[in-house]
N, C-alpha and C positions, 0 to 999 in steps of 0.2 A: 837307298843310306846307308851307309855302316854302321854296323852296331854298336860302334863307339860313341857314334852323332844320333842314334837314337835313344839309346841308356845314359846319354851324358844328363849329369843332374847341378843342377843353383841353387845357390842360399839365397835367399832372399827373407830378410828381418829375424832371421835364428832358423827359418822353418826349409826346410830342402825340397826341391820339387824338381819332376820329369823337362829339363829344359824341353823339348820336344816335343810331350802332351803339353804344356802350358801354353807354347804357340798354337799348337790345335786349338785348344780351347776357346782362346781368346780370338782366334778366327771365326771360328763358327761366332763366337756372342756380337763379333762385329757385323758379321752377314746376316744374323737374328735381326740385330736392330735396324741394318738398311733394308730388311723385309726380301732376303735374298734367297732366304730359307724357311722351311717348314717342316713341323716333325712328319716322319714316313712312317716305315716299319719298327719294331721296339731295338731302340738305339742306334737307327738312323735318321738322315736328315736328306730331304730331297729339294732340291731349286725349284724356288716357287718360277712365277711368269715375269717378276722383275730381275732373277736370276738368272731363269734363261735365256735372257736377253743377253747377258755377257758371255756366252758361248759362241766359239765360233763359228758361226752356220756357213755351210757352203754354199758358193758366190753360183745362181744357175747357170746353166750350159757349160760349169768347168769340174773334171773330174779328177782327181790328184788321187796318186798311189802313197799310200799312207805305209805299208809296210806288207812285204810278201813273205809267206815259206814257200819250201820246195810242193807244197798242194797246195797253195790258194794265195790268193790277194784282199788285200780291204782298201778299199775306194773309198775317198773322201766326196762325196757329191749328191747330189738328190738321185733317188732311185729312179727316177725318168731318163735321166740323163746318162747312168752307170748301165743300165741296159742294153745301150746302144752300143757299147764298146766289147758286147758278147758276140760269139759266132751265131750263124743261123746253125738251128739242130743240134747242138750243144751240151744242151742242159737236161740233166736225168731228173732234179729233182727242185723244185722252186719250194720254200718251206718259209714260213714268216708269221709271225703279227705282228700286221699292221693293225695304226693307231686306230680304236674304237672311235664310232662318235657319238662322243661322253655329252652330256650335256654340261658341265662343267671343267673348262679348257685344261689338260693338263701341259707339266712340262716339254714334252716331247710335242706335241701339237696334235689337234684333231679340226675335224671338221662338222658340221650338220648333218640330217639325214640326205640330204638330197644331193649335197655335195659332194659327199662322202662317196656315195653310188657309183655318181657319175663319175668322181675320180678313179676308184678302184677299179670300174669298167675299163677307163682309159691306160689305167698301171697294168691290167691282164691282155687288154691287147696288145702291151707291147713285147711283153711276155710270149706271146704265141709263136711266132719265127724262131725263137730261139729252143723251141723246146723238143727234145726228140721224139721220133713219132711213139715212144714206148714211155715217154716222163708222165709224168705227176704233178699235181700242186696241191700244197698241203698246205690250208690258212687259218690259223688259230683267231676266234672272232668272238670277243665275248657279250653278253647281255649289255642294251642299251635301253635306262628306262626314259619314258617320253616324264617333260617338263610338266611337276605339277601335279602328278599323278603315278599311282602304282600298277602303271601297266607298261609292258614292252613296245621296243618300237620291232616291228619285224622286218629290219634292215635285211639280218641275214637272211631270210627267207626270198627275199627283192632282191639281192645280190646273186644268189645262189641260179633263180629264174634267168636273170638280165646273162649270168656267164653263161647257163646254155642259150637260150634264144639267138644270143648277138655272135657269142664266142664259140661254140660248139664245146665248152667245158659241161663235161657231165659229171653227175654227183656217183662217184665211187662207193662211197661209204662214210657214214659220218661216224665220226669219235667223238666220247668226252672226257675232257680232262676234270679230275675234280682233287681241288686243292682245299686239303682239310683246314686248313688254316687260313681260309683266306677273312676278311674282315665282314662282319655284319653291315653289309651296306645296299640299299640308300637305308642309312640309320634313320629315318624320317618315319619309314613305311614298317619297318624289322626294329628297331631299340625303342622306338618312341611309341608309335603307334599300334607296335607289333599287329601288325596286319600282315606282315608278309612274313616268311623263314628267311634265315640265312642262305644266299645264292652260293653255292660252293663248287658250281662246274660252270665248264665254259667249250664251247664247240671247238672240234677240229676238223673240217672240214677236205675230204678225200676228191679231189680234183683230178679230169684230164678227157683231153679230145682223142684220145684211143678208146676203144673198145674193150682193148686189153694193155693194159699198161702193164709196166714189167711189176712185179711184186711175189714174192717170197717170203710166206708166214711159217715155214723153215727157221727161217733166221731170227724170228724176236719168239720163239718156244719159252714157256715160263717151268719151274719146275710143276712134277706128278702132284696132286694132293695126296695126303696120308693112304684115302680110301684107296684112289687110283693106283696104288704101290703095291697095297694088297690084292685089287685084282689084276694086276699084270704076274704077280709072284705065285696065285695060285694059279695061271696059266688061264685067264679069262673070265668073261661069266660063265656060269649055268645057266642052260638050254632051257628056257623058262618065255611065259606069252604074256605080256604087259596087259595094265587096264583095258587099256586102246585098243588088245588085240594085237597089237605087232609081237612078231614072234622073234625072239632073241636066241640066235643059236650056239651052239656049247662052243666055249672058248672066243664068243666075240670079245672086244675090245682089248684081247691079248696081245695083241704086237707094240712091244715098246719104239715108241719113234723118237725117244730123245726128248717129248717134254710135252706138255699140253699146248695147244693153241690157245692164246689168248683171248680176253672178251676188247670189243670196242671201248671199255671204260679204263682208261689211265688212271693212275692215285696217286697224287707226288705233291709233298707238301710242297708249297715256296717261299721260306720260312730262314733260307741264309742272312744271316746278321752278323758272320765271325767269318766267311770265308776266306780262302787264298786271295780271291780276286778283290773282294771288298778291303781287307788287308793289305793289299797293295797299291789300291786306285787313292785310299785313305793316304798313306802313305807317298806315294807321289804328290799329294795337294791334286787328285783331278776328282771329278764329281762321280758319284756311282749313279748309275741308270737306274730312273725310277721303275722301270717297268723289265723286270728281268723274269724271265721262265726258268723253270727247274730246266738241266742237262736232259733227264728223262724224256722230256717231250722231243725233242727232235731226234734223238738216238732212237726213238723206236719204228721214229718214220723214213729217219736215212736210213737204219738197216732193212725194215721192211721192203720198200721201195728203193732202194737202189744196190748196184752192183758195186767191190773196192774199184776207185780209179774213175768210177763219174764222177759227175760234176756238180755240186750243189748251188745253188744261188740262195740267199739270202737278202731280199732288197732292202729289208730296215733291219740292217744290223745289228742294232743296238749298243749292249756290250759284248756284242760277238759270241755267246754261246754255241750258236747253231756252227758256225762257225770251227768252233774249240772241238765239238762232238766230230762236228764232218773229218776233221786233222786228225783225230784222234782213232777214226775208224775207216782211215786209208782212203778217204773219197778226196777228190779234188774240190776244192769251196772257192766261190767270188761274196764279199759281204759288201755292201756299201750303206751308208750312213752320212747322211747330212751334217752330223756334229762333229768336230772334229775329235774334241776333250773324249766323248764318248768312244771314239775309234783307240784313242792313245791311253784311257783305260781297258778295253778290250782287249788292244795289245800283252797287257801284262797277263794274260789268260796262259800266252806262249813265252818258250826260252827263248833268252837274248838269241842263243845259239841257233834257234828255230826261226825268228820274227827278225829279220833285216829289213 
């Protein structure tokens, strides 16, 4: 939209208004009255189940290319269908955040626990022949509370066991994503009865069918702490015997390796409310995807588990965060998404020159 149209003003009953913003407010109010929108994060609205039905869902069995870049392709279709278009042994990483088996259905869809486990197992089975010998799978999975009681489902543990027993996908390492800004849910147990604390962690499971998948933690080093910088400056630790009996040689930890090896806790707030993506999507009249994760999440695993030019697959493309990160890191990518409007919104993460 040209700036002249975006900033144009009109006069009504002696008052001047921004014409574009007035139309947006009217559209928002009409959508609320028709039950199509619900409040989401601060300043944002998400589609209700009724509103979701207005989105254009892919037809099962049909996959359409919506746009391409020099490095990747965005596919409109169900992930079960899209994976069939990939070459065998071509993927270096499958990174995704599948819909969780939640008690209340979200706009982007979910299943109950038993259905979910069977569904995820069928999906992962389709990935297996597409994985290179040293490939990895990294899945972000959140907790699911049991209906009517303050206890958690063990679906994650059951899924991991099924992955290894039935597909040979072994757990390489557990990571935790901490979202400090996460809301205190379930409200009944956290804020009403006050018998649970605010859950701020979600798991990311790193899996592989290989005993030795490609990984290089030198690609994700973090800055040294001030105390470690001091150790390096003086040439390492002084010779000493620790209380546990461990003897530290003179000059231990004196090598500068360019940074510290990170732990398996990833702290990244998911609080964007006025990002380029959101502004662009709103201006285009498209829905904001309700379940975005921060770019820091796929960035760490793409850097850690792939090399430049490797191929990354995101079966639940959503707002195409993973695709945009892969593009920026010089990785090839394929993303599938069953809702057309979410792909069109995600396309706005890429320049017009890049996404054709």
